[in-house]
C-alpha positions in Angstrom: 183.4 161.9 70.8 182.1 161.6 74.3 180.0 158.7 75.7 178.4 158.3 79.1 177.1 155.0 80.5 174.8 154.7 83.5 174.1 151.6 85.4 170.6 151.5 86.9 169.9 149.9 90.3 168.8 146.3 90.4 165.2 147.3 91.1 165.2 149.0 87.6 166.5 145.8 86.0 163.8 143.4 87.3 160.1 142.9 87.1 158.1 140.6 89.3 154.4 140.1 88.9 152.3 137.6 90.9 148.6 137.1 90.4 146.0 134.5 91.4 142.5 133.8 90.1 139.9 131.3 91.0 138.0 129.6 88.1 134.8 127.7 88.5 135.8 124.9 86.1 137.9 121.8 86.1 141.6 121.7 85.7 141.3 120.3 82.2 138.8 122.8 81.0 140.8 125.7 82.6 144.1 124.5 81.0 142.4 124.3 77.6 141.0 127.8 78.0 144.5 129.0 78.9 146.0 127.6 75.7 143.1 129.1 73.7 143.4 132.5 75.3 147.1 133.0 75.0 146.9 131.5 71.5 144.3 132.2 68.8 141.9 134.1 71.0 144.5 136.5 72.5 143.5 140.1 72.7 144.6 143.3 74.5 142.8 144.8 77.5 141.3 147.3 75.1 139.7 144.5 73.2 142.0 144.5 70.1 142.4 141.0 68.7 146.1 139.9 68.8 146.0 136.2 67.9 149.1 134.2 68.8 150.4 130.8 68.0 151.3 128.5 70.9 153.0 125.1 70.3 152.1 123.3 73.6 155.1 121.0 74.0 158.6 121.4 75.5 160.6 123.8 73.2 157.4 124.8 71.4 157.2 128.4 70.2 154.9 131.2 71.4 154.7 133.9 68.7 152.6 136.3 66.8 152.2 135.3 63.2 151.7 138.2 60.9 151.7 136.1 57.7 154.3 135.8 54.9 157.0 134.7 57.5 156.6 137.9 59.5 155.8 138.1 63.1 157.1 138.5 66.7 158.7 135.7 68.7 157.6 135.9 72.4 159.1 132.7 73.9 159.6 129.0 74.1 157.6 126.5 76.2 160.1 125.7 78.9 157.9 123.2 80.8 154.5 121.8 80.3 152.7 119.3 82.5 149.0 119.1 81.5 146.8 120.3 83.1 148.8 121.8 86.0 151.8 123.7 84.5 152.7 125.9 81.6 156.0 127.7 81.8 157.4 130.0 79.0 160.7 131.7 78.7 161.7 134.4 76.3 161.6 138.2 75.5 157.7 138.2 75.4 156.5 141.7 74.3 159.9 143.3 75.0 161.9 143.8 71.8 165.0 144.8 73.6 167.6 143.4 76.0 165.3 141.5 78.4 164.3 138.0 79.2 161.2 136.7 81.0 160.0 133.6 82.7 156.2 133.2 82.9 154.5 130.5 84.9 150.9 129.4 85.0 150.4 126.9 87.9 147.0 125.3 88.1 145.7 123.4 91.1 142.4 121.8 92.0 140.5 123.7 94.7 137.1 123.4 96.2 134.7 124.7 93.4 137.2 124.6 90.6 140.7 125.6 89.7 143.2 128.1 91.2 145.6 129.7 88.7 148.8 131.0 90.2 150.5 133.3 87.7 154.1 134.6 88.0 156.1 136.7 85.6 159.7 137.4 86.4 161.8 139.5 84.0 165.3 140.9 83.9 166.8 143.5 81.6 166.4 147.0 80.4 162.7 147.1 81.0 161.0 150.1 79.6 158.8 152.2 81.9 155.6 151.8 79.8 156.0 148.0 79.9 156.6 148.1 83.6 153.4 150.2 84.1 151.1 148.1 81.8 152.2 144.6 82.6 149.9 143.9 85.6 146.9 145.2 83.7 147.7 143.0 80.7 148.3 139.8 82.6 145.2 140.5 84.7 143.2 140.8 81.5 144.5 137.5 80.2 143.7 135.7 83.5 140.2 137.2 83.5 139.6 136.1 79.9 140.8 132.6 80.8 138.3 132.4 83.6 135.4 133.7 81.4 136.3 131.2 78.6 136.7 128.2 81.0 133.5 129.0 83.0 131.5 129.4 79.7 132.8 125.9 78.6 131.8 124.0 81.7 
């Protein structure tokens, strides 16, 4: 039996996504919209509903509940400071050897709230995930803005 192992370069083992979006709503309304969007109102960029559960406290789980004790664990709340910070760590959508840190930092700005989003991941990140991640996070941020601005 013969086996070959390859070691990819560090650039192939990391993922770094940073995005910002301005929301014309208060910090509190925007933070509530964030929890709603990544929770029960979560969907894909194509519009497919993908409701999630978020337990908004330190150590709380973020997961997709498929019923009958089936589902997909995405991460734990690493830090939460209402209404300015939500940080999650875990595998997220990557069901393989990878770990992520996701941060939503909200700050009050003239006319509303600024969300600074950062996703950093390390591991054997698949090319299709690497290609689609910015679109997916951008969609979530856009939906948070739409939800918050409609709630004002």
